[in-house]
C-alpha positions, 0 to 999 in steps of 0.5 A: 275753091268751089269744092272746098266750100262744098266740103265745108258746107258738108261737114257743117251740115253733118255737125249740125245733124249730130247736134240735132240728133242728141240735143234732146238730152239737154232738155229735162222737160222733154225727157219727162214728157217722153217718159209720160208718153212711154208709160201710156204705150202698148207693149203687147206683141200680137200673135198670128201677124207678121212683125217688123221691129225698128231698132235705130240709134237715133233720129237720123232715120227721120230725114226732113221733119220725120218723113223718112221714118214715117214712110218706111213705117207705113210701107210695112203697115201697108204690106200687112206687118205689125210694127214694134219700136225698140225703146230708145229716147234718141230715136223716139223722143221726137215721135210727137213732132211734125211728120213723125207724129203721123205714126201715132195714128197707127197701132204699134208696140214699144219694145222694152225687153228683147226677150219678149220677142218670138223668133219670127220677125223682120228687123230694120236697123241702122246700128252696126250691131243690134242685139235683136239681130240673132233671132230675126228671120230677116235683117234690113240694114239701113245706110245713108251713103250717097252715090248708089249704083245699080251694080251695088248689092243694096236695095234702092228704097223708092222715094215716097209720096208726101207723108200726109197722103198716106196718113189720109189713106189716099194711096188706097183710093188710086182706082177712083183718081185714075178714073176721074175726068182730066180737064187740064192738059199739063199741071204743076202744083207745089211750092214755087218760092224762087229763092228756095227752089234755085239752089246751086246743088241742083245746077252744079251737082245734079246738072239739072234746071232748077224749079225756079228756072223751069217755071220762069222759062215756061211763063215767058214762052207759053204766055205769049200763046195764052197757054200759061194759066196761074191759079193764085187762090183757091177760088181760081182753082175751083173755077179752073176745075170746071174748064178744059185748059189746053196749056199749062196750069201752075199752082203755087201752094204758098197762095193756093192751099190744097189739103192732103186729102184732096191733093191726089185728086188735084193732080189727077185733074191733068193728063201730064204733070210738070215734075220740077226739082226739089230744094237740094236734090231733084227728087220730089214727092209730087212726081211719085204722086203723078205716077200714082194717079196716071198723070204722066210726068214731064221730067229731067231725072228719069235715071233717078228711078230704079229701074229708070223711067222711059221717055215716050213710054211712061214719061216725057224727058228733057235735058235743056230749056229747048227740050223742055219747050219741045216736050210741053208742045208734044204733050199739048199735041199728043194723040189720044191713043198714045196718051192713053198708053202712056197713062197706063204705063205710068200707073203700071210703073207706080204699081210695080215699083213704088206702091208700098206693098210691091216695094216691101215684097221686093225688099224682102226678096232682095237677099235670103237673110241680110239686106242692105237698104239704101235710103236715098239711092239717087243722092250724090255726094254734096247734093243734099243729105239723108 
C-alpha cells in the first residue's frame, strides 16, 4: 500500500512539474513581458574569454524556485566563463522570478542565431539533441535521474550554498570568515517549522532522523544541563555573539532573521554546525556553508557527498538519537588540537570538492568531450525531485 501511494505521489508530482514548465504559454501578458525583456538583452559575444552556452528545453533545470540553474550559472562565472543563454521562452520566460532573477545581476548574452557562435565553447544542455552540439568543444549533458552510484560514468554535481550567498559574493570572502572568533561551540541555524521538517520521505526512504526529531531530542536532553540556548529574536542573536556558549545554540530563522550577506559570518561563530536534514531529502544548503567557513558539521548523511565525508576527520557522524547525543558530547569536550585539525579538514574538503572553481575544473576534466552531469546525485527514487 505504501509503495502504491509513493508511486501515485511521484506521478502526481511529475504531472504537476510538466504543467508548471509549460503553463506560461497560457498567459499572453507573460509572453508580452518576456518579449519586451528580450529586446533589451545583450546579444554580443565577447572575444578572448571562455564561453559557456546554456541550451535547455524548459524550466525543469530551475529546481526549487530557480535555484538549480542559478547555481550552475554562477559556478561557471566563478570559473571565468562568460555565459550565453540560448533563446527559449520556456526556459527564460521566468528569469525574473525568485532566485533565477539573480542571474540578472551578472553579465551574459542571449543567443538568437546559433551561427553567430565560434567553435570554442562549452555547451550545457538537457536536450536529447542540441543544434549547438556540433561545434562545441565540450558537451555537458544534464540528467535528472535518481539513484546515482560512484561507479556511474556521470559527474556528481556538488550541492551548492544558498543562492543569495553567491549573489552577495560571500563565497569570495571565506578567508575572513575562517579567521573570525568562534564564541559558540555548536550551532544550528535554519527553518525549524516542525510540520515542514518532519516528512515521511526522510524516515522511510533515506532512513534518517528528521530535523524536527533531532531538535526535539536535543531540546529535551541538553536543556537539563543548561546546554541548550534558543535565539528567539535578532536582539538575542546580537547578545549571544558577545558570549561564550559551551552547548548548542539554536536559531529558528522564522523568528530570528539573518540577511544573506551576514549568513556565513553567523555560521562561522561556531566550532560545530548541527546539520539537520532538509524538507524531502537530507541534503541542505547549510551543511555546505558550514564546511566553507570551517564550522565542523555534525551530520547523519556523509555518504551523500562525493567523496564521502569522514567521521572524525572533517565531520562527526551519527545514525541514531543515542549517537547524536554522543557526538554532541564529543563536540563539547573535544581538545583544541583535534578541533583545529578537523576545522582545517572541513575547509580543505570544501576548497577541493565544493568550491565553484574546483567543481567546474573537475567537471570539465571528467571526460574528453561529452560529459554526463547528474544534477542531484544523492537523490533516491521517491525521495524528492530535481
